[in-house]
One Martini backbone bead per residue (centre of mass of N, CA, C, O) as a GRO file, in nm:
protein
  582
    1MET     BB    1  12.669  10.586   8.946
    2ALA     BB    2  12.610  10.585   9.270
    3MET     BB    3  12.376  10.511   9.490
    4PRO     BB    4  12.235  10.640   9.728
    5LYS     BB    5  12.188  10.526  10.038
    6MET     BB    6  11.889  10.599  10.073
    7LEU     BB    7  11.793  10.450   9.818
    8ARG     BB    8  11.912  10.160   9.876
    9ASN     BB    9  11.717  10.132  10.151
   10LEU     BB   10  11.481  10.104  10.006
   11PRO     BB   11  11.210   9.947   9.967
   12GLY     BB   12  11.057   9.722   9.790
   13ILE     BB   13  10.854   9.587   9.539
   14ALA     BB   14  10.710   9.289   9.460
   15THR     BB   15  10.838   9.053   9.633
   16GLY     BB   16  10.633   8.827   9.615
   17LEU     BB   17  10.654   8.792   9.296
   18ARG     BB   18  10.957   8.758   9.271
   19SER     BB   19  10.987   8.506   9.455
   20ALA     BB   20  10.826   8.315   9.283
   21PHE     BB   21  11.008   8.337   9.023
   22LYS     BB   22  11.280   8.255   9.157
   23GLU     BB   23  11.153   7.942   9.199
   24GLY     BB   24  11.012   7.857   8.922
   25TYR     BB   25  10.766   7.946   8.748
   26GLY     BB   26  10.485   7.751   8.619
   27LEU     BB   27  10.214   7.588   8.487
   28ALA     BB   28  10.142   7.440   8.749
   29ASP     BB   29  10.121   7.700   8.919
   30LEU     BB   30   9.908   7.842   8.758
   31ARG     BB   31   9.681   7.640   8.791
   32LYS     BB   32   9.671   7.671   9.104
   33ASP     BB   33   9.603   7.965   9.105
   34VAL     BB   34   9.336   7.959   8.944
   35MET     BB   35   9.187   7.786   9.142
   36ALA     BB   36   9.216   7.953   9.395
   37GLY     BB   37   9.090   8.210   9.274
   38LEU     BB   38   8.810   8.092   9.220
   39THR     BB   39   8.746   8.026   9.518
   40ILE     BB   40   8.790   8.312   9.650
   41GLY     BB   41   8.595   8.470   9.462
   42THR     BB   42   8.341   8.332   9.562
   43VAL     BB   43   8.385   8.446   9.852
   44ALA     BB   44   8.419   8.760   9.795
   45VAL     BB   45   8.152   8.851   9.682
   46PRO     BB   46   7.966   8.836   9.946
   47LEU     BB   47   8.162   8.980  10.139
   48SER     BB   48   8.187   9.248   9.990
   49MET     BB   49   7.888   9.330  10.015
   50ALA     BB   50   7.852   9.305  10.314
   51LEU     BB   51   8.070   9.510  10.406
   52ALA     BB   52   7.961   9.755  10.263
   53ILE     BB   53   7.689   9.768  10.397
   54ALA     BB   54   7.805   9.781  10.685
   55THR     BB   55   7.954  10.057  10.632
   56GLY     BB   56   7.719  10.229  10.442
   57VAL     BB   57   7.739  10.120  10.146
   58PRO     BB   58   7.711  10.010   9.852
   59PRO     BB   59   7.799   9.696   9.727
   60GLN     BB   60   7.987   9.771   9.483
   61HIS     BB   61   8.226   9.894   9.660
   62GLY     BB   62   8.329   9.611   9.755
   63LEU     BB   63   8.394   9.505   9.472
   64TYR     BB   64   8.590   9.724   9.377
   65THR     BB   65   8.796   9.659   9.600
   66ALA     BB   66   8.864   9.373   9.505
   67ILE     BB   67   8.954   9.452   9.216
   68VAL     BB   68   9.170   9.679   9.250
   69ALA     BB   69   9.322   9.625   9.521
   70GLY     BB   70   9.381   9.323   9.476
   71VAL     BB   71   9.582   9.372   9.245
   72ILE     BB   72   9.780   9.584   9.345
   73ILE     BB   73   9.878   9.442   9.600
   74ALA     BB   74   9.967   9.173   9.478
   75LEU     BB   75  10.193   9.313   9.282
   76THR     BB   76  10.334   9.517   9.519
   77GLY     BB   77  10.383   9.349   9.751
   78GLY     BB   78  10.539   9.137  10.033
   79SER     BB   79  10.335   8.902   9.972
   80ARG     BB   80  10.249   8.595   9.819
   81PHE     BB   81   9.936   8.543   9.975
   82ASN     BB   82   9.788   8.782  10.002
   83VAL     BB   83   9.440   8.882  10.039
   84SER     BB   84   9.265   9.165   9.922
   85GLY     BB   85   9.013   9.379  10.088
   86PRO     BB   86   8.746   9.381  10.244
   87THR     BB   87   8.696   9.409  10.601
   88ALA     BB   88   8.560   9.380  10.922
   89ALA     BB   89   8.752   9.564  11.094
   90PHE     BB   90   8.646   9.844  10.943
   91VAL     BB   91   8.353   9.901  11.029
   92VAL     BB   92   8.400  10.082  11.295
   93ILE     BB   93   8.539  10.306  11.118
   94LEU     BB   94   8.363  10.357  10.855
   95PHE     BB   95   8.081  10.416  10.955
   96PRO     BB   96   8.126  10.697  11.083
   97ILE     BB   97   8.227  10.832  10.827
   98VAL     BB   98   7.978  10.809  10.658
   99GLN     BB   99   7.783  10.961  10.854
  100GLN     BB  100   7.960  11.239  10.832
  101TYR     BB  101   8.084  11.226  10.499
  102GLY     BB  102   8.033  11.003  10.331
  103LEU     BB  103   8.154  10.859  10.063
  104GLY     BB  104   8.360  11.075   9.991
  105GLY     BB  105   8.508  11.070  10.260
  106LEU     BB  106   8.597  10.786  10.262
  107LEU     BB  107   8.779  10.791  10.009
  108ILE     BB  108   8.968  11.011  10.106
  109ALA     BB  109   9.063  10.862  10.364
  110SER     BB  110   9.177  10.616  10.210
  111MET     BB  111   9.401  10.782  10.054
  112MET     BB  112   9.543  10.887  10.312
  113ALA     BB  113   9.610  10.610  10.424
  114GLY     BB  114   9.791  10.527  10.184
  115LEU     BB  115  10.006  10.740  10.228
  116ILE     BB  116  10.079  10.641  10.522
  117LEU     BB  117  10.166  10.356  10.430
  118VAL     BB  118  10.397  10.434  10.244
  119ALA     BB  119  10.556  10.592  10.465
  120LEU     BB  120  10.603  10.357  10.650
  121GLY     BB  121  10.752  10.176  10.449
  122LEU     BB  122  10.985  10.385  10.381
  123ALA     BB  123  11.046  10.387  10.711
  124ARG     BB  124  11.065  10.098  10.821
  125MET     BB  125  10.781  10.003  11.009
  126GLY     BB  126  10.711   9.688  10.991
  127GLN     BB  127  10.825   9.577  11.271
  128LEU     BB  128  10.621   9.712  11.486
  129ILE     BB  129  10.412   9.488  11.523
  130GLN     BB  130  10.574   9.327  11.758
  131PHE     BB  131  10.477   9.568  11.974
  132VAL     BB  132  10.184   9.441  11.979
  133PRO     BB  133  10.003   9.306  12.194
  134TYR     BB  134   9.798   9.049  12.223
  135PRO     BB  135   9.568   9.157  12.404
  136VAL     BB  136   9.512   9.405  12.223
  137VAL     BB  137   9.433   9.250  11.960
  138LEU     BB  138   9.211   9.071  12.093
  139GLY     BB  139   9.033   9.300  12.219
  140PHE     BB  140   8.967   9.457  11.951
  141THR     BB  141   8.853   9.221  11.776
  142ALA     BB  142   8.630   9.140  11.972
  143GLY     BB  143   8.486   9.420  11.964
  144ILE     BB  144   8.434   9.433  11.667
  145ALA     BB  145   8.250   9.187  11.658
  146VAL     BB  146   8.029   9.298  11.827
  147VAL     BB  147   7.958   9.548  11.656
  148ILE     BB  148   7.893   9.382  11.395
  149ALA     BB  149   7.664   9.218  11.516
  150VAL     BB  150   7.471   9.442  11.601
  151LEU     BB  151   7.434   9.569  11.314
  152GLN     BB  152   7.278   9.295  11.206
  153ILE     BB  153   7.002   9.278  11.351
  154PRO     BB  154   6.799   9.433  11.174
  155ASP     BB  155   6.823   9.254  10.920
  156PHE     BB  156   6.792   8.972  11.060
  157LEU     BB  157   6.486   9.074  11.178
  158GLY     BB  158   6.341   9.322  11.023
  159LEU     BB  159   6.374   9.601  11.120
  160GLU     BB  160   6.254   9.945  11.208
  161VAL     BB  161   6.515  10.171  11.269
  162GLY     BB  162   6.678  10.319  11.059
  163GLN     BB  163   6.924  10.519  11.132
  164MET     BB  164   7.227  10.450  11.226
  165GLY     BB  165   7.461  10.525  11.446
  166GLU     BB  166   7.787  10.562  11.596
  167HIS     BB  167   7.686  10.435  11.877
  168PHE     BB  168   7.639  10.157  12.054
  169VAL     BB  169   7.430  10.237  12.267
  170GLU     BB  170   7.240  10.375  12.075
  171ASN     BB  171   7.178  10.127  11.898
  172LEU     BB  172   7.062   9.941  12.122
  173GLY     BB  173   6.824  10.128  12.179
  174ARG     BB  174   6.693  10.111  11.889
  175ILE     BB  175   6.665   9.805  11.876
  176GLY     BB  176   6.492   9.773  12.132
  177ALA     BB  177   6.253   9.971  12.032
  178SER     BB  178   6.210   9.776  11.746
  179LEU     BB  179   6.120   9.479  11.813
  180PRO     BB  180   5.813   9.479  11.735
  181SER     BB  181   5.906   9.478  11.409
  182ILE     BB  182   5.929   9.196  11.346
  183ASN     BB  183   6.018   8.985  11.064
  184PRO     BB  184   5.948   8.654  11.013
  185PHE     BB  185   6.078   8.628  10.725
  186GLU     BB  186   6.349   8.748  10.776
  187LEU     BB  187   6.414   8.554  11.012
  188GLY     BB  188   6.402   8.292  10.843
  189ILE     BB  189   6.623   8.361  10.636
  190GLY     BB  190   6.846   8.401  10.842
  191PHE     BB  191   6.843   8.114  10.972
  192PHE     BB  192   6.879   7.959  10.717
  193SER     BB  193   7.144   8.075  10.620
  194LEU     BB  194   7.300   8.014  10.885
  195ALA     BB  195   7.274   7.706  10.867
  196VAL     BB  196   7.432   7.676  10.604
  197PHE     BB  197   7.697   7.805  10.695
  198ILE     BB  198   7.751   7.588  10.923
  199LEU     BB  199   7.679   7.302  10.771
  200TRP     BB  200   7.827   7.276  10.499
  201PRO     BB  201   8.129   7.211  10.567
  202ARG     BB  202   8.037   6.909  10.668
  203LEU     BB  203   8.013   6.802  10.354
  204LYS     BB  204   8.270   6.837  10.187
  205LEU     BB  205   8.238   7.053   9.950
  206PRO     BB  206   8.362   7.270   9.717
  207LEU     BB  207   8.157   7.466   9.783
  208PRO     BB  208   8.111   7.755   9.941
  209ALA     BB  209   7.930   7.869  10.209
  210PRO     BB  210   7.872   8.161  10.127
  211LEU     BB  211   7.742   8.098   9.855
  212MET     BB  212   7.521   7.891   9.943
  213GLY     BB  213   7.379   8.074  10.162
  214LEU     BB  214   7.285   8.289   9.955
  215VAL     BB  215   7.134   8.107   9.748
  216ALA     BB  216   6.929   7.999   9.957
  217GLY     BB  217   6.821   8.281  10.047
  218ALA     BB  218   6.733   8.378   9.757
  219ILE     BB  219   6.526   8.142   9.708
  220GLY     BB  220   6.350   8.203   9.947
  221ALA     BB  221   6.282   8.505   9.891
  222TYR     BB  222   6.160   8.464   9.615
  223LEU     BB  223   5.920   8.284   9.719
  224ILE     BB  224   5.803   8.487   9.911
  225ASN     BB  225   5.762   8.731   9.717
  226SER     BB  226   5.583   8.567   9.511
  227LEU     BB  227   5.353   8.458   9.730
  228MET     BB  228   5.349   8.732   9.957
  229GLY     BB  229   5.390   9.026   9.859
  230GLY     BB  230   5.092   9.149   9.883
  231ASP     BB  231   5.102   9.150  10.223
  232GLY     BB  232   5.385   9.296  10.307
  233THR     BB  233   5.615   9.039  10.338
  234THR     BB  234   5.865   9.127  10.220
  235VAL     BB  235   6.193   9.055  10.126
  236GLU     BB  236   6.482   9.213  10.149
  237THR     BB  237   6.701   9.337   9.898
  238ILE     BB  238   6.936   9.470   9.711
  239ALA     BB  239   6.730   9.571   9.494
  240SER     BB  240   6.521   9.707   9.706
  241ARG     BB  241   6.738   9.916   9.831
  242PHE     BB  242   6.917   9.972   9.576
  243THR     BB  243   7.048  10.234   9.369
  244TRP     BB  244   7.140  10.349   9.030
  245GLU     BB  245   7.371  10.570   8.849
  246HIS     BB  246   7.483  10.594   8.492
  247GLN     BB  247   7.499  10.787   8.241
  248GLY     BB  248   7.158  10.791   8.268
  249ASP     BB  249   7.149  10.533   8.408
  250VAL     BB  250   6.910  10.314   8.571
  251GLY     BB  251   6.900  10.113   8.881
  252SER     BB  252   6.882   9.809   9.062
  253GLY     BB  253   7.129   9.730   9.288
  254ILE     BB  254   7.377   9.630   9.062
  255PRO     BB  255   7.590   9.751   8.844
  256PRO     BB  256   7.685   9.621   8.513
  257ILE     BB  257   7.979   9.750   8.583
  258ALA     BB  258   8.283   9.853   8.571
  259PRO     BB  259   8.518  10.019   8.706
  260THR     BB  260   8.529  10.372   8.737
  261PHE     BB  261   8.625  10.677   8.708
  262MET     BB  262   8.649  10.889   9.013
  263VAL     BB  263   8.586  11.173   9.209
  264PRO     BB  264   8.555  11.167   9.541
  265TRP     BB  265   8.479  11.495   9.592
  266SER     BB  266   8.209  11.452   9.389
  267LEU     BB  267   8.081  11.320   9.603
  268PRO     BB  268   7.872  11.262   9.841
  269GLY     BB  269   7.777  11.354  10.143
  270ALA     BB  270   7.589  11.325  10.411
  271ASN     BB  271   7.377  11.558  10.268
  272GLY     BB  272   7.420  11.491   9.934
  273GLU     BB  273   7.653  11.679   9.879
  274PRO     BB  274   7.915  11.783   9.744
  275LEU     BB  275   8.231  11.800   9.822
  276LYS     BB  276   8.492  12.010   9.965
  277LEU     BB  277   8.812  12.050   9.883
  278ASN     BB  278   8.988  12.113  10.187
  279PHE     BB  279   9.163  12.170  10.465
  280GLU     BB  280   8.940  12.103  10.667
  281LEU     BB  281   8.874  11.815  10.558
  282ILE     BB  282   9.160  11.706  10.601
  283ARG     BB  283   9.178  11.755  10.895
  284SER     BB  284   8.926  11.586  10.986
  285LEU     BB  285   9.044  11.318  10.830
  286MET     BB  286   9.304  11.238  10.972
  287GLY     BB  287   9.225  11.065  11.204
  288PRO     BB  288   9.083  10.832  11.042
  289ALA     BB  289   9.327  10.777  10.858
  290PHE     BB  290   9.512  10.681  11.078
  291ALA     BB  291   9.340  10.445  11.172
  292ILE     BB  292   9.336  10.293  10.907
  293ALA     BB  293   9.642  10.256  10.882
  294ILE     BB  294   9.700  10.103  11.150
  295LEU     BB  295   9.500   9.868  11.090
  296GLY     BB  296   9.611   9.786  10.828
  297ALA     BB  297   9.888   9.709  10.916
  298ILE     BB  298   9.821   9.499  11.136
  299GLU     BB  299   9.651   9.305  10.950
  300SER     BB  300   9.853   9.259  10.725
  301LEU     BB  301  10.085   9.149  10.889
  302LEU     BB  302   9.941   8.926  11.028
  303CYS     BB  303   9.871   8.776  10.769
  304ALA     BB  304  10.169   8.726  10.678
  305VAL     BB  305  10.248   8.559  10.914
  306VAL     BB  306  10.034   8.338  10.871
  307SER     BB  307  10.136   8.260  10.583
  308ASP     BB  308  10.415   8.182  10.667
  309GLY     BB  309  10.339   7.954  10.856
  310MET     BB  310  10.183   7.781  10.618
  311THR     BB  311  10.462   7.814  10.389
  312LYS     BB  312  10.756   7.882  10.469
  313THR     BB  313  10.781   8.194  10.449
  314ARG     BB  314  10.885   8.536  10.353
  315HIS     BB  315  10.827   8.863  10.425
  316ASP     BB  316  10.786   9.208  10.340
  317PRO     BB  317  10.672   9.459  10.540
  318ASN     BB  318  10.744   9.723  10.376
  319ALA     BB  319  10.629   9.630  10.103
  320GLU     BB  320  10.338   9.571  10.208
  321LEU     BB  321  10.278   9.868  10.295
  322ILE     BB  322  10.304   9.985  10.007
  323GLY     BB  323  10.093   9.811   9.868
  324GLN     BB  324   9.854   9.897  10.039
  325GLY     BB  325   9.882  10.203   9.978
  326LEU     BB  326   9.839  10.182   9.670
  327GLY     BB  327   9.552  10.051   9.687
  328ASN     BB  328   9.427  10.293   9.855
  329ILE     BB  329   9.477  10.514   9.632
  330VAL     BB  330   9.335  10.389   9.384
  331ALA     BB  331   9.055  10.268   9.449
  332PRO     BB  332   8.888  10.534   9.503
  333LEU     BB  333   8.903  10.610   9.191
  334PHE     BB  334   8.689  10.335   9.151
  335GLY     BB  335   8.503  10.304   9.435
  336GLY     BB  336   8.680  10.209   9.649
  337VAL     BB  337   8.749  10.116   9.954
  338THR     BB  338   8.895   9.987  10.214
  339ALA     BB  339   9.201   9.794  10.222
  340THR     BB  340   9.302   9.458  10.318
  341ALA     BB  341   9.417   9.186  10.457
  342ALA     BB  342   9.265   8.861  10.445
  343ILE     BB  343   9.284   8.586  10.639
  344ALA     BB  344   9.065   8.391  10.534
  345ARG     BB  345   9.130   8.417  10.230
  346THR     BB  346   9.425   8.335  10.251
  347ALA     BB  347   9.389   8.055  10.375
  348THR     BB  348   9.210   7.954  10.133
  349SER     BB  349   9.422   7.984   9.920
  350ILE     BB  350   9.638   7.805  10.035
  351ARG     BB  351   9.447   7.543  10.056
  352SER     BB  352   9.400   7.573   9.729
  353GLY     BB  353   9.721   7.614   9.600
  354ALA     BB  354   9.870   7.856   9.619
  355ARG     BB  355  10.189   8.027   9.472
  356SER     BB  356  10.089   8.321   9.424
  357PRO     BB  357   9.961   8.644   9.348
  358ILE     BB  358   9.785   8.539   9.107
  359ALA     BB  359   9.551   8.439   9.281
  360ALA     BB  360   9.452   8.736   9.351
  361VAL     BB  361   9.402   8.824   9.063
  362VAL     BB  362   9.192   8.615   8.996
  363HIS     BB  363   8.993   8.696   9.217
  364SER     BB  364   8.935   8.968   9.094
  365LEU     BB  365   8.824   8.865   8.812
  366VAL     BB  366   8.590   8.727   8.926
  367VAL     BB  367   8.453   8.972   9.045
  368LEU     BB  368   8.425   9.117   8.779
  369LEU     BB  369   8.252   8.904   8.636
  370SER     BB  370   8.011   8.931   8.839
  371VAL     BB  371   7.942   9.230   8.784
  372VAL     BB  372   7.893   9.202   8.470
  373ALA     BB  373   7.709   8.911   8.459
  374LEU     BB  374   7.561   8.901   8.785
  375ALA     BB  375   7.400   9.143   8.899
  376GLY     BB  376   7.107   9.040   8.896
  377LEU     BB  377   7.153   8.811   9.093
  378LEU     BB  378   7.278   8.975   9.329
  379GLY     BB  379   7.000   9.132   9.381
  380LEU     BB  380   6.853   8.875   9.529
  381VAL     BB  381   6.988   8.913   9.772
  382PRO     BB  382   6.934   8.909  10.106
  383MET     BB  383   6.979   9.092  10.388
  384ALA     BB  384   6.957   8.852  10.597
  385ALA     BB  385   7.191   8.686  10.469
  386LEU     BB  386   7.416   8.896  10.502
  387ALA     BB  387   7.391   8.911  10.815
  388ALA     BB  388   7.457   8.618  10.869
  389LEU     BB  389   7.740   8.620  10.750
  390LEU     BB  390   7.848   8.846  10.951
  391LEU     BB  391   7.799   8.668  11.208
  392VAL     BB  392   8.018   8.466  11.129
  393VAL     BB  393   8.247   8.665  11.097
  394ALA     BB  394   8.236   8.762  11.394
  395TRP     BB  395   8.282   8.505  11.532
  396ASN     BB  396   8.560   8.435  11.404
  397MET     BB  397   8.693   8.703  11.491
  398SER     BB  398   8.666   8.681  11.817
  399GLU     BB  399   8.801   8.438  11.939
  400ALA     BB  400   8.658   8.304  12.195
  401ARG     BB  401   8.846   8.090  12.292
  402HIS     BB  402   9.089   8.274  12.337
  403PHE     BB  403   8.954   8.473  12.523
  404MET     BB  404   8.884   8.264  12.744
  405HIS     BB  405   9.167   8.153  12.793
  406THR     BB  406   9.296   8.423  12.876
  407LEU     BB  407   9.122   8.475  13.120
  408ARG     BB  408   9.222   8.202  13.269
  409SER     BB  409   9.566   8.213  13.215
  410ALA     BB  410   9.637   8.501  13.244
  411PRO     BB  411   9.764   8.747  13.374
  412ALA     BB  412   9.612   9.005  13.527
  413GLY     BB  413   9.730   9.234  13.347
  414ASP     BB  414   9.639   9.108  13.069
  415VAL     BB  415   9.343   9.094  13.128
  416GLY     BB  416   9.303   9.405  13.182
  417VAL     BB  417   9.394   9.480  12.874
  418LEU     BB  418   9.180   9.324  12.731
  419LEU     BB  419   8.913   9.453  12.866
  420VAL     BB  420   8.975   9.737  12.791
  421CYS     BB  421   8.983   9.706  12.475
  422PHE     BB  422   8.712   9.586  12.454
  423GLY     BB  423   8.537   9.818  12.587
  424LEU     BB  424   8.645  10.059  12.416
  425THR     BB  425   8.552   9.948  12.136
  426VAL     BB  426   8.253   9.931  12.192
  427ILE     BB  427   8.186  10.217  12.318
  428PHE     BB  428   8.389  10.379  12.125
  429ASP     BB  429   8.697  10.299  11.997
  430MET     BB  430   8.986  10.165  11.856
  431VAL     BB  431   9.190  10.390  11.893
  432LEU     BB  432   9.170  10.415  12.194
  433ALA     BB  433   9.208  10.114  12.259
  434VAL     BB  434   9.498  10.092  12.156
  435ALA     BB  435   9.635  10.335  12.307
  436VAL     BB  436   9.567  10.226  12.593
  437GLY     BB  437   9.669   9.947  12.571
  438ILE     BB  438   9.965  10.001  12.515
  439GLY     BB  439  10.006  10.171  12.768
  440LEU     BB  440   9.942   9.956  12.971
  441ALA     BB  441  10.150   9.749  12.866
  442ALA     BB  442  10.396   9.931  12.921
  443ALA     BB  443  10.354   9.955  13.220
  444LEU     BB  444  10.362   9.661  13.290
  445PHE     BB  445  10.648   9.614  13.183
  446ILE     BB  446  10.791   9.824  13.372
  447ARG     BB  447  10.710   9.677  13.626
  448ARG     BB  448  10.841   9.402  13.579
  449MET     BB  449  11.140   9.513  13.532
  450ALA     BB  450  11.167   9.646  13.805
  451LEU     BB  451  11.145   9.380  13.969
  452LEU     BB  452  11.416   9.264  13.842
  453THR     BB  453  11.558   9.522  13.954
  454ARG     BB  454  11.852   9.503  14.180
  455THR     BB  455  11.992   9.526  14.501
  456ASP     BB  456  12.272   9.365  14.658
  457LYS     BB  457  12.433   9.226  14.920
  458ILE     BB  458  12.761   9.117  14.969
  459ASP     BB  459  12.914   8.849  15.123
  460THR     BB  460  13.261   8.881  15.214
  461GLU     BB  461  13.294   8.596  15.366
  462THR     BB  462  13.172   8.395  15.116
  463HIS     BB  463  13.303   8.531  14.880
  464SER     BB  464  13.565   8.441  14.681
  465THR     BB  465  13.663   8.727  14.564
  466VAL     BB  466  13.609   8.917  14.845
  467ASN     BB  467  13.764   8.777  15.054
  468GLY     BB  468  13.865   8.972  15.343
  469LEU     BB  469  13.714   9.227  15.384
  470PRO     BB  470  13.674   9.495  15.545
  471PRO     BB  471  13.415   9.670  15.690
  472GLU     BB  472  13.485   9.944  15.516
  473VAL     BB  473  13.384   9.741  15.297
  474ALA     BB  474  13.133   9.731  15.029
  475VAL     BB  475  12.917   9.502  14.854
  476TYR     BB  476  12.743   9.538  14.544
  477GLY     BB  477  12.465   9.413  14.340
  478VAL     BB  478  12.357   9.470  14.008
  479ASN     BB  479  12.040   9.366  13.850
  480GLY     BB  480  11.950   9.489  13.558
  481PRO     BB  481  11.790   9.715  13.401
  482MET     BB  482  11.846  10.082  13.375
  483PHE     BB  483  11.559  10.263  13.421
  484PHE     BB  484  11.304  10.481  13.502
  485GLY     BB  485  11.148  10.241  13.662
  486ALA     BB  486  11.432  10.127  13.838
  487ALA     BB  487  11.664  10.307  13.945
  488GLU     BB  488  11.559  10.412  14.221
  489LYS     BB  489  11.513  10.134  14.342
  490ALA     BB  490  11.808  10.018  14.313
  491LEU     BB  491  11.960  10.271  14.476
  492THR     BB  492  11.835  10.317  14.756
  493SER     BB  493  12.017  10.113  14.943
  494LEU     BB  494  12.283  10.291  14.917
  495ARG     BB  495  12.176  10.512  15.128
  496LEU     BB  496  12.190  10.276  15.381
  497VAL     BB  497  12.460  10.263  15.500
  498ASP     BB  498  12.714  10.205  15.688
  499PRO     BB  499  12.906  10.446  15.862
  500GLN     BB  500  13.184  10.268  15.848
  501VAL     BB  501  13.170  10.292  15.544
  502ARG     BB  502  13.425  10.402  15.290
  503ILE     BB  503  13.376  10.168  15.070
  504ILE     BB  504  13.231  10.103  14.743
  505ILE     BB  505  13.134   9.819  14.562
  506LEU     BB  506  12.992   9.816  14.230
  507ASP     BB  507  12.829   9.553  14.077
  508MET     BB  508  12.748   9.579  13.707
  509GLN     BB  509  12.737   9.314  13.525
  510GLY     BB  510  12.400   9.295  13.527
  511VAL     BB  511  12.401   9.551  13.332
  512PRO     BB  512  12.283   9.613  13.003
  513SER     BB  513  12.138   9.900  13.074
  514MET     BB  514  12.115  10.278  13.037
  515ASP     BB  515  11.941  10.549  13.096
  516GLY     BB  516  11.908  10.878  13.170
  517THR     BB  517  11.780  10.833  13.448
  518ALA     BB  518  12.001  10.642  13.565
  519ILE     BB  519  12.244  10.842  13.523
  520VAL     BB  520  12.131  11.065  13.715
  521ASN     BB  521  12.101  10.872  13.966
  522LEU     BB  522  12.406  10.796  13.976
  523GLN     BB  523  12.522  11.082  13.995
  524THR     BB  524  12.388  11.155  14.259
  525LEU     BB  525  12.511  10.927  14.426
  526VAL     BB  526  12.805  11.004  14.394
  527GLU     BB  527  12.787  11.286  14.508
  528ASP     BB  528  12.689  11.188  14.796
  529MET     BB  529  12.939  11.003  14.858
  530LEU     BB  530  13.146  11.221  14.842
  531GLN     BB  531  13.030  11.407  15.061
  532ASP     BB  532  13.061  11.153  15.273
  533ASN     BB  533  13.335  11.002  15.225
  534VAL     BB  534  13.263  10.790  14.991
  535SER     BB  535  13.382  10.556  14.805
  536LEU     BB  536  13.396  10.441  14.443
  537ILE     BB  537  13.345  10.124  14.262
  538LEU     BB  538  13.301  10.044  13.934
  539THR     BB  539  13.186   9.715  13.810
  540GLY     BB  540  13.142   9.560  13.483
  541LEU     BB  541  13.115   9.770  13.265
  542PRO     BB  542  13.053   9.861  12.964
  543THR     BB  543  13.200  10.076  12.765
  544ARG     BB  544  12.937  10.229  12.663
  545ILE     BB  545  12.858  10.310  12.965
  546ILE     BB  546  13.104  10.458  13.041
  547VAL     BB  547  13.085  10.677  12.823
  548LYS     BB  548  12.816  10.795  12.931
  549LEU     BB  549  12.923  10.872  13.211
  550ARG     BB  550  13.141  11.063  13.123
  551ARG     BB  551  12.942  11.258  12.974
  552ALA     BB  552  12.807  11.291  13.275
  553HIS     BB  553  13.059  11.333  13.478
  554VAL     BB  554  13.146  11.028  13.553
  555ARG     BB  555  13.454  11.049  13.686
  556LYS     BB  556  13.761  11.022  13.776
  557VAL     BB  557  13.885  10.998  14.127
  558ILE     BB  558  14.139  11.011  14.325
  559GLY     BB  559  14.049  10.786  14.571
  560ARG     BB  560  13.707  10.795  14.500
  561LEU     BB  561  13.685  10.728  14.170
  562THR     BB  562  13.623  10.431  13.973
  563TYR     BB  563  13.708  10.170  13.742
  564ALA     BB  564  13.641   9.811  13.693
  565GLY     BB  565  13.658   9.493  13.544
  566SER     BB  566  13.660   9.356  13.837
  567LEU     BB  567  13.649   9.232  14.147
  568THR     BB  568  13.952   9.185  14.191
  569GLN     BB  569  14.035   9.468  14.104
  570ALA     BB  570  13.857   9.616  14.319
  571ARG     BB  571  13.988   9.485  14.568
  572ALA     BB  572  14.264   9.609  14.533
  573ILE     BB  573  14.183   9.905  14.530
  574ALA     BB  574  14.049   9.914  14.814
  575LEU     BB  575  14.300   9.839  14.976
  576ARG     BB  576  14.471  10.081  14.880
  577TRP     BB  577  14.285  10.301  14.984
  578LEU     BB  578  14.268  10.226  15.275
  579ALA     BB  579  14.579  10.251  15.336
  580SER     BB  580  14.584  10.567  15.262
  581GLN     BB  581  14.375  10.654  15.493
  582ARG     BB  582  14.552  10.544  15.755
   0.00000   0.00000   0.00000
């Protein structure tokens, strides 16, 4: 029995994995994938911990995200090279969710976002990424980078700030008020780690800078805590800040256990009490879930485009959305937070020789091994070093050079959109910034297109096709798309014709499309012309537009209104009509 058309058109999953095996995947490719996975796994461990802490949850939840979501998305997504896990872009969205709803609310929102992503993929919405203007993307990513950097200041300086709030301005005030509490040892560890992060890549050694910076910071913190801990000058570490409990066992730092199944709504909310899964909770989390899904779609598909450019391959955007959705549905059931494709980790994987999604699977296995075997050592990492790592991430994410270049070279309208998106992201939130930015960009586009659409009077004495027409016949040319932003402007000049003109030839060969507003405006113009005893000949319109006009009752009237295929034909009709009127 034939498959229904609707089912045949559904996007597939695991297209990235299937495309790799179609090209003849062999042992040599597997070796390259394993080496690339080992490399990005060592990068993902410190980043996953740092991003989880920046989000407001214990570090192991970032590691669980890289383990569970990393595998599922790699095996089911539409890109061969995307590496998924927690990313910096989500900090500004997830941090307020944790403040309001706790860890349980964050995991529920992530699952809801996963369902939205799957729905977007099934609806084949993956191509819509191309309609997000570059100034909007650059503006909100730079704004996110600023927010992330500010959130790291307390840990970097060792400030006694207390609980950070949801709003940027409020947090700045708290940081400013707590500056007298700077811990010089925390500050020293922060700058030492930051220097390693920046200078290590110049040595061109195989070990990644994020790993070496945290190792150096951990050694420094251990020495300070060992030598001077008794004076109250200890450097805070993961183990000293976080505790865990699992099946009666308790400990500090990161639990040395693999991700285990947990029911998100049984986890504590913001008040420490378990959440109650009901319609009110789902309704209140719908806005954050939608924001997570939209940002996840944008970042994942942008990452896939970048990886395609580096490898000369093509991804399936709809399958990638489905894979991202599946990862975000399953990962919260094992303690993972929101996941999406990470551009930096993906680029590192490609440069390390990755050949297929298996590299991302190996990366997740490396993170799993680190949790099970190295949890004690991970607990020694100082918070100041993690803050320094996120400062580097924020700087790279800000794309400061591109930001300044756009300010200097882009048109004024695009600069305005960029600055509005940047400001709204920093002061309010990314959802408002993207919505307003896309609206402003659309308005700017409409204005530009309206300026391109115009109506000009054609000189009948010099034009070769209509040469010799009497003064009672006027010829106008319309050029550009006719839509709601341009139709009225383009047709206004036709209402100011010479009183002696009895026939107007309207050459519309340069009109590629007309929307409903333009059709209504043209219909009104035709009615006004007929009422003033001015005949009208519409020339050069495509058949599809003529059909639309006829449906709107802009139909032929003998001797008064007709359609012509060319100016030559319109000239002959005008002369015939003029002769019959005399």
